[in-house]
C-alpha positions as CSV (number, residue, x, y, z in Angstrom):
1,M,14.0,27.8,9.2
2,T,13.2,24.2,10.1
3,E,10.2,23.4,8.9
4,V,8.4,21.8,11.4
5,T,4.7,19.4,12.5
6,V,3.5,17.9,15.2
7,I,3.4,14.4,16.3
8,R,0.1,13.5,19.1
9,H,-1.0,10.7,21.0
10,S,-3.3,10.2,22.8
11,V,-3.6,8.0,27.0
12,A,-6.1,7.6,28.6
13,G,-8.1,11.1,27.7
14,E,-4.7,13.6,27.9
15,K,-3.0,14.2,24.7
16,F,0.4,14.6,23.5
17,E,2.4,16.2,21.7
18,I,6.1,16.5,19.9
19,L,7.3,18.7,17.5
20,V,8.8,17.0,14.7
21,K,10.5,17.6,10.7
22,P,7.8,17.3,8.2
23,D,9.9,14.9,5.4
24,P,11.9,12.3,7.6
25,A,9.3,12.2,9.7
26,L,7.0,10.6,7.7
27,D,9.8,8.6,6.1
28,Y,10.4,7.3,9.9
29,K,6.1,6.2,10.0
30,L,6.5,4.9,6.6
31,G,9.6,2.5,7.6
32,K,12.2,4.3,5.3
33,I,14.5,5.9,8.4
34,K,14.9,4.4,11.6
35,D,17.0,7.2,13.3
36,V,14.9,8.9,16.0
37,S,17.0,11.5,16.6
38,A,16.8,13.0,12.6
39,I,13.3,13.5,13.0
40,L,13.2,15.8,15.9
41,V,12.9,19.2,16.3
42,S,13.3,19.6,20.0
43,D,13.1,17.1,22.8
44,E,10.3,18.0,24.6
45,V,7.2,16.9,24.9
46,Y,4.5,18.6,25.2
47,T,0.7,19.0,26.1
48,D,-0.4,22.0,24.1
49,S,3.0,22.8,21.8
50,G,0.9,25.2,19.5
51,K,1.2,27.0,23.6
52,G,4.8,26.1,24.5
53,T,3.1,24.0,27.0
54,R,5.4,21.4,28.8
55,A,4.1,18.0,29.6
56,S,4.5,17.7,33.9
57,T,6.4,14.8,34.7
58,E,3.8,13.6,36.8
59,K,1.5,12.9,33.8
60,L,4.2,11.4,32.1
61,L,4.5,9.0,34.9
62,K,0.9,8.7,34.9
63,A,0.4,8.2,31.0
64,F,4.0,6.3,30.4
65,G,4.7,4.3,33.4
66,T,8.4,6.2,33.3
67,E,9.3,9.9,33.3
68,D,12.3,9.2,30.8
69,T,11.7,11.4,28.3
70,N,12.9,9.5,25.1
71,A,11.6,6.5,26.2
72,V,8.0,8.5,26.0
73,I,9.3,9.8,22.9
74,E,9.5,7.0,21.1
75,Q,6.0,5.7,22.7
76,I,4.8,8.9,20.9
77,I,6.7,8.2,17.6
78,K,5.6,4.9,17.3
79,K,2.2,5.0,18.5
80,G,0.6,8.6,17.3
81,E,-0.4,10.5,14.5
82,L,1.5,12.8,11.9
83,N,0.0,15.7,11.2
84,L,1.2,15.7,7.4
85,T,1.7,18.8,5.9
86,T,-0.7,20.0,2.6
87,D,1.8,19.0,-0.3
88,Q,2.4,16.2,1.7
89,R,-1.3,14.6,2.2
90,R,-1.8,15.7,-1.0
91,K,1.4,13.3,-3.1
92,M,0.2,10.7,-0.9
93,I,-3.6,10.8,-1.0
94,A,-2.5,10.4,-4.7
95,E,0.5,7.5,-4.8
96,K,-2.3,5.9,-2.4
97,R,-5.2,6.7,-5.1
98,K,-3.1,5.6,-7.9
99,Q,-2.4,2.0,-5.9
100,I,-6.0,1.6,-5.9
101,I,-7.2,2.1,-9.0
102,N,-4.6,-0.5,-10.5
103,F,-5.4,-3.4,-7.7
104,I,-9.3,-2.7,-9.1
105,A,-7.8,-3.2,-12.7
106,K,-5.9,-6.3,-12.2
107,T,-8.2,-7.8,-9.9
108,Y,-11.9,-6.5,-11.3
109,V,-13.7,-7.1,-14.8
110,D,-17.4,-6.1,-16.5
111,P,-19.0,-9.3,-15.7
112,R,-20.4,-8.7,-19.2
113,S,-17.5,-8.5,-21.3
114,H,-15.3,-10.7,-18.3
115,L,-12.0,-8.4,-20.0
116,P,-11.4,-5.0,-17.3
117,H,-12.3,-1.4,-16.9
118,P,-9.7,0.7,-18.5
119,P,-7.9,2.2,-15.4
120,M,-9.0,5.9,-17.2
121,R,-13.0,4.7,-16.1
122,I,-12.3,3.8,-13.0
123,E,-10.7,6.7,-11.6
124,Q,-13.7,9.1,-13.1
125,A,-15.9,6.6,-11.6
126,L,-13.7,7.0,-8.5
127,E,-14.2,10.9,-8.6
128,Q,-18.3,10.4,-8.8
129,T,-18.6,8.8,-5.5
130,R,-16.4,11.2,-3.6
131,V,-14.5,8.8,-1.5
132,S,-12.1,9.6,0.9
133,I,-8.6,7.9,0.4
134,D,-6.5,7.2,3.7
135,P,-2.8,7.7,2.7
136,F,-1.5,5.6,5.5
137,K,-4.3,2.8,4.9
138,N,-3.0,-0.7,3.3
139,S,-4.4,0.2,-0.5
140,E,-5.8,-3.0,-0.9
141,E,-8.0,-2.7,2.0
142,Q,-9.2,0.8,0.4
143,A,-10.1,-1.3,-2.3
144,K,-11.9,-3.4,-1.5
145,E,-14.4,-0.6,0.3
146,V,-13.8,1.1,-2.8
147,V,-15.0,-1.2,-4.8
148,E,-18.9,-1.5,-2.9
149,K,-19.1,2.1,-4.1
150,L,-18.0,2.2,-7.5
151,R,-20.2,-0.5,-8.0
152,T,-22.6,1.8,-8.2
153,I,-21.6,3.6,-11.3
154,I,-19.8,1.0,-13.1
155,P,-20.1,-3.2,-12.6
156,L,-17.5,-4.9,-11.2
157,K,-16.5,-8.1,-10.3
158,S,-13.5,-10.6,-9.3
159,E,-13.0,-13.2,-11.2
160,N,-10.4,-15.8,-11.6
161,M,-9.4,-17.6,-14.2
162,L,-6.7,-20.9,-14.9
163,L,-3.8,-20.4,-17.4
164,E,-2.0,-23.1,-18.9
165,I,1.3,-21.7,-19.1
166,T,4.4,-23.3,-21.0
167,V,8.0,-21.5,-20.6
168,P,11.5,-22.9,-22.5
169,A,14.1,-23.6,-20.2
170,Q,16.6,-21.0,-20.8
171,Y,14.1,-18.7,-19.4
172,A,12.5,-21.1,-17.3
173,S,13.9,-19.9,-13.7
174,Q,12.7,-16.1,-13.6
175,S,9.9,-16.7,-14.9
176,Y,8.8,-18.5,-12.5
177,S,9.3,-15.6,-10.4
178,V,6.7,-13.6,-12.0
179,L,4.6,-16.7,-12.0
180,K,4.5,-16.6,-7.9
181,S,3.6,-12.6,-7.7
182,N,1.4,-12.8,-10.1
183,G,-1.1,-15.2,-8.3
184,T,-1.4,-19.0,-7.7
185,L,0.5,-22.2,-9.1
186,K,-2.3,-25.0,-9.0
187,K,0.2,-26.9,-10.5
188,E,3.9,-26.5,-11.6
189,E,6.3,-29.2,-14.0
190,W,9.4,-29.1,-14.2
191,Q,10.8,-31.1,-17.5
192,N,13.4,-33.5,-18.4
193,N,14.6,-30.9,-20.7
194,G,14.5,-27.7,-18.0
195,S,11.4,-25.9,-19.2
196,L,8.1,-25.1,-17.3
197,K,4.9,-26.1,-17.3
198,A,2.3,-24.8,-15.3
199,I,-1.0,-24.2,-13.7
200,L,-1.6,-20.6,-12.4
201,E,-4.7,-19.5,-11.3
202,I,-5.1,-15.0,-11.4
203,P,-7.2,-12.7,-11.0
204,A,-9.1,-12.8,-15.0
205,G,-8.2,-9.0,-14.0
206,A,-4.0,-9.2,-14.1
207,R,-4.1,-11.9,-18.0
208,A,-2.8,-8.6,-20.0
209,N,0.0,-7.8,-17.4
210,V,1.1,-11.6,-17.3
211,I,1.8,-12.1,-20.6
212,D,3.2,-9.1,-21.1
213,R,5.4,-9.6,-18.4
214,L,6.3,-13.3,-19.8
215,G,6.2,-12.5,-23.9
216,S,9.1,-9.5,-22.5
217,I,10.9,-11.9,-20.0
218,T,11.5,-14.6,-23.0
219,K,10.7,-12.7,-25.9
220,G,7.4,-14.5,-27.1
221,S,8.4,-17.7,-26.2
222,A,6.2,-18.7,-23.6
223,T,3.0,-20.4,-24.7
224,V,-0.5,-19.1,-22.8
225,E,-3.5,-20.9,-22.8
226,M,-6.7,-20.3,-20.9
227,V,-8.0,-23.3,-19.2
228,K,-11.6,-24.1,-20.4
């Protein structure tokens, strides 16, 4: 038997529902697939799917301006709320929680030592605050809200630093994309021999990650120094 869940959408106080396949519907919501037909269990629009109550033509016209069921279904899928299965919600929250912890570890530091807190310490503090994680909300937006609550348990400060970086010619092109994706290039100078000298502004907590990635790409030949 096909697993079924619901996408709900309210318009002007009236509730509408469609029945969908859980995993394909989630993939659609996350932008992984675009085929609407792949997620539908049926092409019916309900006001109460549990009771099997179908939406009348009059209600569809009033709410959506059309009685075309396919057009209505597309609107419900795009704007409606997917009822996640227990397993889906658990997995999504766990992944979003991990993203938030990693973002905080890379962006914030302990103001006493100017070093990032280990992810395990952030996770423990997160458990103490009992913050609710929204599986669909952007992880960086949530992290900023989470930090305010974490500060009651661990000291956190958003702090940037400048790094002066020199990369040999044979690794310059590949390293450049890493620098761009990890911070803001305040200055870049391409030397006559093809090497790159740059000033990179990054969150203080991201320093170790940047050094590790450059070291891996350049086989340890890049130089990285903190600008005083």
